[in-house]
C-alpha positions in Angstrom: 24.4 35.4 -28.2 25.9 36.3 -24.8 28.3 33.4 -25.3 29.0 33.9 -29.0 30.0 37.5 -28.8 33.0 37.1 -26.5 34.1 34.0 -28.5 34.1 35.9 -31.8 35.8 39.0 -30.3 38.5 36.7 -28.7 38.9 34.9 -32.1 39.7 38.2 -33.9 42.2 39.1 -31.2 43.8 35.6 -31.3 44.1 35.6 -35.1 45.6 39.1 -35.5 49.2 38.2 -34.8 49.0 35.4 -37.3 47.4 37.7 -39.8 50.2 40.2 -39.6 52.9 37.6 -40.0 51.1 35.8 -42.8 50.4 39.0 -44.7 54.1 39.9 -44.6 55.1 36.4 -45.7 52.6 36.6 -48.6 54.2 39.7 -50.0 57.7 38.2 -49.5 56.7 35.0 -51.4 55.0 37.0 -54.1 58.4 38.4 -55.0 59.9 34.8 -55.2 61.6 34.8 -51.8 60.8 32.0 -49.3 61.6 33.1 -45.7 61.0 30.3 -43.2 62.3 32.5 -40.3 58.9 34.0 -39.5 58.8 32.3 -36.0 62.2 33.8 -35.1 61.3 37.2 -36.4 58.1 37.2 -34.4 59.9 36.3 -31.2 62.6 38.9 -31.6 59.9 41.5 -32.4 58.0 40.5 -29.3 61.0 40.8 -26.9 62.2 44.0 -28.6 58.7 45.5 -28.3 58.3 44.4 -24.7 61.7 45.7 -23.6 61.1 49.1 -25.3 57.6 49.4 -23.9 58.6 48.5 -20.4 61.6 50.8 -20.5 59.9 53.8 -22.0 56.4 53.3 -20.5 54.9 53.8 -24.0 53.3 50.8 -25.8 53.6 52.5 -29.1 57.4 52.9 -28.8 57.4 49.2 -28.1 55.4 48.5 -31.3 57.9 50.5 -33.4 60.8 48.7 -31.8 59.2 45.3 -32.6 58.7 46.3 -36.3 62.4 47.5 -36.5 63.7 44.3 -34.9 61.8 42.2 -37.4 63.2 44.3 -40.3 66.8 43.9 -39.0 66.5 40.1 -39.0 64.8 40.1 -42.4 67.6 42.4 -43.7 70.2 39.8 -42.5 68.2 37.1 -44.3 68.0 39.2 -47.5 71.7 39.8 -47.5 72.5 36.2 -47.1 70.1 34.9 -49.7 69.9 37.7 -52.3 73.4 39.2 -52.2 75.5 36.1 -51.1 73.1 33.7 -52.9 72.8 31.3 -49.9 70.1 28.7 -49.8 66.8 30.3 -48.8 65.4 27.3 -46.9 68.6 26.7 -44.9 68.9 30.4 -44.0 65.2 30.7 -43.1 65.5 27.7 -40.7 68.7 29.1 -39.2 67.0 32.5 -38.7 64.1 30.9 -36.9 66.4 29.0 -34.6 68.5 32.1 -34.0 65.5 34.2 -33.2 64.2 31.7 -30.7 67.5 31.6 -28.8 68.1 35.3 -29.0 64.7 36.2 -27.7 65.0 33.6 -24.8 68.3 35.1 -23.7 67.3 38.7 -24.1 64.0 38.1 -22.2 65.6 36.7 -19.0 65.2 40.0 -17.1 61.7 40.6 -18.3 59.9 37.4 -17.2 58.0 38.8 -14.1 57.1 42.2 -15.6 53.5 43.0 -16.7 52.6 45.9 -18.9 49.5 48.0 -18.5 46.6 46.7 -20.7 45.9 48.7 -23.8 42.2 49.7 -23.8 40.0 48.9 -26.7 39.1 51.7 -29.1 35.3 52.0 -29.5 34.7 53.7 -32.8 32.2 56.6 -32.2 28.8 56.0 -33.7 29.7 52.4 -34.8 30.5 50.7 -31.5 26.9 51.3 -30.3 25.3 49.3 -33.1 23.6 46.2 -31.9 25.6 43.0 -32.4 27.8 44.4 -35.2 29.2 47.1 -32.9 30.7 44.8 -30.2 31.9 42.4 -32.9 33.8 44.8 -35.2 34.1 48.2 -33.7 35.4 47.6 -30.1 38.9 46.3 -30.5 42.5 47.2 -29.8 44.0 49.6 -32.4 46.3 47.1 -34.0 43.3 45.0 -35.0 41.9 47.9 -37.0 45.4 48.4 -38.5 45.5 44.8 -39.6 42.3 45.3 -41.6 43.6 48.4 -43.2 46.9 46.7 -44.1 45.0 43.8 -45.8 43.0 46.2 -47.9 46.2 48.1 -48.8 48.1 45.0 -49.7 45.3 43.7 -51.9 45.1 47.0 -53.7 48.9 47.1 -54.0 49.2 43.6 -55.5 46.2 43.7 -57.9 45.5 47.4 -58.6 48.9 49.1 -58.7 51.8 49.1 -61.2 54.3 48.5 -58.3 52.3 45.4 -57.3 52.4 44.1 -60.9 56.2 44.5 -60.9 56.4 42.6 -57.7 54.4 39.7 -59.0 56.4 39.8 -62.3 59.6 39.4 -60.3 58.1 36.5 -58.4 56.9 34.7 -61.6 59.9 35.2 -63.9 62.9 37.2 -62.5 64.9 36.8 -65.7 62.1 38.3 -67.8 61.6 41.1 -65.3 65.3 41.8 -65.4 65.3 41.8 -69.2 62.5 44.5 -69.0 64.7 46.6 -66.8 63.2 45.8 -63.4 65.6 45.8 -60.4 64.9 42.3 -59.3 67.0 42.1 -56.2 65.9 45.6 -55.0 62.2 44.5 -55.3 63.0 41.3 -53.4 64.9 43.2 -50.7 61.9 45.6 -50.2 59.4 42.7 -50.1 61.6 40.8 -47.6 61.9 43.9 -45.4 58.1 44.3 -45.4 57.7 40.6 -44.4 60.1 41.2 -41.5 58.2 44.3 -40.4 54.9 42.4 -40.4 56.4 39.5 -38.4 57.8 41.9 -35.9 54.5 43.7 -35.7 52.8 40.4 -35.0 55.2 39.7 -32.2 54.8 43.2 -30.8 51.0 42.8 -30.8 51.4 39.6 -28.8 53.8 41.0 -26.3 52.4 44.5 -25.6 48.7 44.3 -26.4 47.2 40.7 -26.6 49.1 39.3 -23.5 51.1 42.3 -22.1 53.8 40.2 -20.6 56.9 38.3 -21.8 57.0 34.5 -21.8 59.8 32.6 -23.5 58.5 31.1 -26.7 55.2 33.0 -26.4 54.5 32.8 -30.1 53.9 29.0 -29.6 54.3 28.2 -33.3 52.3 31.0 -34.7 55.1 31.8 -37.1 54.9 28.3 -38.6 51.1 28.5 -38.8 51.5 31.8 -40.6 53.7 30.1 -43.2 51.3 27.3 -43.7 48.5 29.8 -43.9 50.0 31.4 -47.0 49.7 28.0 -48.7 46.3 27.4 -47.3 45.1 30.7 -48.8 46.8 30.0 -52.1 48.6 33.3 -51.9 45.5 35.5 -51.7 45.2 38.2 -49.1 41.5 37.8 -48.3 41.8 34.1 -47.7 44.7 34.7 -45.4 42.6 37.0 -43.1 39.8 34.4 -43.0 42.3 31.6 -42.4 44.0 33.6 -39.5 40.6 33.9 -37.8 39.9 30.2 -38.4 43.1 29.2 -36.6 42.5 31.9 -33.9 39.0 30.6 -33.4 40.2 27.0 -32.9 42.7 28.4 -30.3 40.0 30.3 -28.5 37.5 27.4 -28.7 39.9 25.1 -26.9 40.5 27.7 -24.2 36.7 28.2 -23.7 36.3 24.4 -23.6 38.9 24.1 -20.8 37.4 26.9 -18.8 33.9 25.2 -19.0 35.4 21.9 -17.8 34.9 19.9 -20.9 35.9 16.3 -20.1 38.8 16.2 -22.6 42.4 16.3 -21.5 43.8 19.8 -21.8 46.8 18.5 -23.7 44.5 17.2 -26.5 42.6 20.5 -26.6 45.9 22.4 -26.9 46.8 20.3 -29.9 43.8 21.4 -31.9 45.2 24.5 -33.7 48.3 22.6 -34.8 46.2 19.5 -35.8 44.0 21.8 -37.8 47.1 23.2 -39.6 48.2 19.7 -40.6 44.7 18.7 -41.8 44.3 21.9 -43.8 47.8 21.4 -45.5 46.9 17.8 -46.3 43.6 18.9 -47.9 45.2 21.7 -49.9 48.2 19.6 -51.0 45.8 17.0 -52.4 45.0 19.4 -55.2 48.4 19.7 -56.9 47.0 21.7 -59.8 45.7 24.4 -57.6 49.1 24.7 -55.8 50.9 24.8 -59.1 48.7 27.5 -60.6 48.9 29.8 -57.6 52.5 29.3 -56.4 54.9 32.0 -57.6 57.0 30.3 -60.2 60.4 31.4 -58.9 59.6 30.8 -55.2 62.8 29.9 -53.3 65.0 30.2 -56.3 68.0 32.6 -56.3 68.6 35.0 -59.1 71.8 36.3 -60.4 71.6 38.8 -63.3 73.5 37.7 -66.4 76.7 39.6 -67.0 
């Protein structure tokens, strides 16, 4: 138990950034928009959060800056794909490459700066519970926020009228438009939410999880978040579990290296990405499941008939 507790706690922390990004991409894809720029938005959110936090001395200002940076990039993507009708796949890939380069350039002057560590929030009365307390009630505040956001998004998608409209737009934008729904406005809002969550994931990495800036610090987490949406078949609960699965694999290889396991460190570092490929292969083998759960208009542009 003494070994298991820190592993599980570290797993939750490692999976939180992926959970934020994947949750945002889930809502975006539910509206029929495919944004492959998650990695770039996470990196821009991370450097914006780190720069704002180091300049102001306030980590929460950094978190807000990271969210806003992700939203700005997602707004650019939405303008290109929803207003100008550009190809969503090409724009998403370009956005990811742009974000990687922009964050690397903007972060040159922040490489050797370390921010103060954000202390964990021990919830009164719950943190003292045996086993459960240290596992679930002694975390950094953004971990609790991720749980609340998942509950809120599940309720929004499946229990609210607005969520029904969003899913309707993703399934058949022409039918939704015929019923009077503002298709592009819904998609704009969903895309902005996705950008905000990607920026929040990057901000969590830069100012709380590892409070320092390193070029390319997301290390492919944005791409894992994209694959996680497919892995979860577009369901919020499965996304959270999947994020912790990938986080657990990352933590496991770090613990294995620290204990001197006789396996080359390069092979251990490959494990999270190898797991991503294996999961995608397994999920893709069931074409019927993918077809039934994929939003019907995913990646398709929509222009209202005149």
